[in-house]
C-alpha positions, -999 to 999 in steps of 0.1 A, spaced: 0 1 3 15 30 -4 10 62 12 11 102 7 43 116 26 33 145 16 32 178 -12 47 203 -24 38 235 -42 54 223 -75 70 193 -93 108 209 -89 106 215 -51 85 174 -57 119 158 -80 147 177 -55 124 155 -23 120 123 -46 158 124 -58 169 126 -17 143 92 -12 160 82 -28 195 82 -15 181 71 12 169 43 -8 134 52 -6 118 54 -36 87 74 -43 62 85 -64 44 113 -79 9 123 -81 2 154 -100 26 169 -116 15 167 -144 -22 192 -135 10 212 -120 25 212 -155 -6 227 -167 -12 250 -142 21 254 -129 19 293 -138 -10 296 -109 9 280 -83 -26 261 -80 -11 227 -82 1 207 -52 20 174 -67 20 143 -40 50 129 -29 39 91 -25 57 61 -1 51 20 3 42 24 37 68 -3 50 91 37 42 67 56 53 81 62 88 118 70 74 105 93 51 83 117 71 116 116 92 132 136 67 99 157 57 102 167 95 144 179 91 130 199 63 100 211 82 122 221 106 143 240 91 127 262 72 106 268 99 117 303 115 135 297 149 115 313 182 133 347 197 142 343 232 126 364 256 156 393 267 152 392 307 146 424 325 169 431 355 
């Protein structure tokens, strides 16, 4: 069974993630890339990345690290003496 791992804004982002997963030995399938090409100029169509359920946890851990890198660091409050 295949599971949806994540959705990407465009085919380029999905291909980069697919390549990284392949480097980890995880096969993935892109779903919706043809529609993304047709409607790519308006950014309306996402590309889904699907993986086999046996690889899901490892792939999800990788995606989680990407999402954490994209998050902006929270500024710590300065304590007043």
